[in-house]
C-alpha positions in Angstrom: 132.1 34.9 121.3 131.8 31.1 122.3 135.0 28.9 122.1 133.9 25.1 121.0 135.9 22.5 119.6 134.8 23.5 116.2 136.8 26.5 116.7 135.2 29.9 118.0 131.3 30.5 117.6 129.1 32.9 118.4 125.1 31.8 118.2 122.2 33.8 117.5 120.2 35.7 120.4 117.2 37.8 120.4 117.3 41.1 121.7 113.8 40.3 123.8 116.0 37.3 124.9 118.9 40.0 126.2 116.6 42.5 127.5 115.2 39.8 129.9 117.9 39.0 130.8 120.1 42.0 131.7 116.6 44.1 132.3 118.2 46.8 129.4 116.0 48.3 126.6 116.2 47.6 122.7 117.4 51.5 122.3 119.8 51.2 125.2 121.3 47.9 124.1 121.8 49.4 120.8 123.6 52.4 122.1 125.9 49.9 124.3 126.9 47.8 121.7 128.2 51.0 120.2 130.0 52.5 123.2 131.5 48.8 123.3 132.7 48.5 120.1 130.4 45.3 119.8 130.1 43.9 116.2 126.6 42.9 115.4 126.0 40.3 112.9 122.8 39.5 110.9 121.4 35.8 110.5 119.3 34.7 107.8 117.4 31.3 107.3 116.9 29.7 104.3 114.3 26.9 103.5 111.7 25.3 101.2 111.2 26.1 97.2 109.0 29.4 97.5 105.6 27.4 96.7 102.2 28.8 96.9 101.1 26.2 99.4 104.3 26.2 101.8 104.4 29.8 101.9 101.4 30.6 103.5 102.0 28.1 106.4 105.5 29.5 106.7 104.4 33.0 106.6 102.1 32.2 109.9 105.4 30.6 111.8 107.5 33.4 110.4 105.3 36.3 110.2 107.1 39.9 108.6 110.3 38.1 109.0 109.7 36.4 105.7 110.9 36.5 102.1 111.5 35.4 99.4 115.2 34.7 98.3 116.3 33.8 94.3 119.0 31.9 94.0 121.0 33.3 90.7 124.2 31.4 91.4 122.9 27.8 92.6 124.2 28.1 95.9 120.8 26.3 97.6 119.9 24.0 94.5 119.2 24.9 90.4 120.2 28.3 89.3 117.6 30.5 89.3 115.0 28.8 92.1 113.3 31.2 94.8 113.3 30.2 97.9 111.5 31.1 101.0 114.0 32.5 103.7 113.4 34.5 106.8 115.9 36.8 109.5 116.9 35.0 112.8 118.4 36.7 115.9 121.5 38.8 115.6 125.2 37.5 116.6 126.9 39.8 119.0 131.0 39.6 118.9 132.8 41.5 121.5 135.9 42.7 121.7 136.7 41.7 125.5 139.5 39.9 126.6 138.7 35.8 127.7 139.0 34.5 130.5 140.7 30.4 130.8 138.3 28.2 130.5 139.7 26.6 134.2 138.6 29.7 136.0 135.2 29.9 134.2 134.2 26.4 135.0 135.2 26.8 139.4 132.9 30.4 138.5 130.2 28.3 137.5 130.4 25.8 139.8 129.9 28.1 142.5 127.4 30.6 141.0 125.3 26.9 140.8 125.8 25.7 144.4 124.6 29.7 145.3 121.2 29.3 143.0 120.7 25.6 144.3 121.5 26.3 148.3 118.4 27.3 150.1 116.2 25.2 147.8 115.0 21.8 149.1 113.2 19.5 147.4 114.2 21.2 144.1 116.5 17.9 142.7 115.9 18.9 139.2 115.7 22.1 139.1 113.1 24.8 138.6 112.4 26.1 134.7 114.6 29.2 136.2 117.7 27.0 136.8 117.2 24.1 134.0 119.3 24.7 130.4 117.3 26.0 127.9 116.9 23.7 124.9 119.7 24.6 122.3 118.6 25.7 118.6 121.1 26.6 116.7 124.3 24.2 115.8 127.8 24.8 114.3 127.4 22.1 112.0 124.6 20.6 110.3 126.2 17.2 111.9 125.6 18.2 115.3 122.1 19.7 114.1 120.9 15.9 112.7 122.2 14.4 115.9 119.8 17.1 118.1 117.3 16.3 115.5 117.4 12.8 116.1 116.2 12.8 119.8 113.5 15.1 119.2 111.6 14.9 115.7 109.2 18.1 116.3 111.9 20.7 117.0 112.9 23.0 114.7 117.0 23.5 114.8 119.1 25.7 112.9 123.1 24.9 111.5 125.3 27.4 110.2 126.6 27.1 106.5 130.4 27.8 105.8 131.8 29.9 103.3 128.8 32.2 103.0 127.7 35.5 103.3 130.2 38.4 103.1 131.2 39.3 106.8 128.1 41.3 107.4 125.6 38.4 107.5 125.7 34.8 107.9 123.1 32.4 106.0 121.7 29.4 108.6 119.8 26.0 107.3 116.9 24.6 108.8 116.3 21.4 110.0 112.7 19.7 111.4 109.6 22.5 112.3 107.1 23.1 109.6 
């Protein structure tokens, strides 16, 4: 779980990314999650109204993760409309105790020094040391602010008060 000024937030991360970072395969990850009692929460993004012209474009981008969502209650717009939706990477919430922030900052500083030591001339860092671009935001305000800096990016922000604890609904900003 990630602590932010907006409360406790856990952001989505793909299994392939976890496998790349840890070197642990997908099936082993699932076994570890079960043994460590990690809560896995599915995430879904809701896009534009389902129409023939945007359905094909979105299918090229999202692939098999794309499906149609019928809004019976009018939570996205008018009641009865059908929207394009797709699955995002899962969110993982562990049961472990969190360390105080002060200690974490010190440790991260030391780790950064260790990585950068022995890399003369790499003032800006290498592609491995640069921060990845953030895609998921806890609210629409932060997502809109980031989108204003780069209009080409596809960003997602979390809808509050949706889902039943088994999944979270995200809104898309930008992209297609």
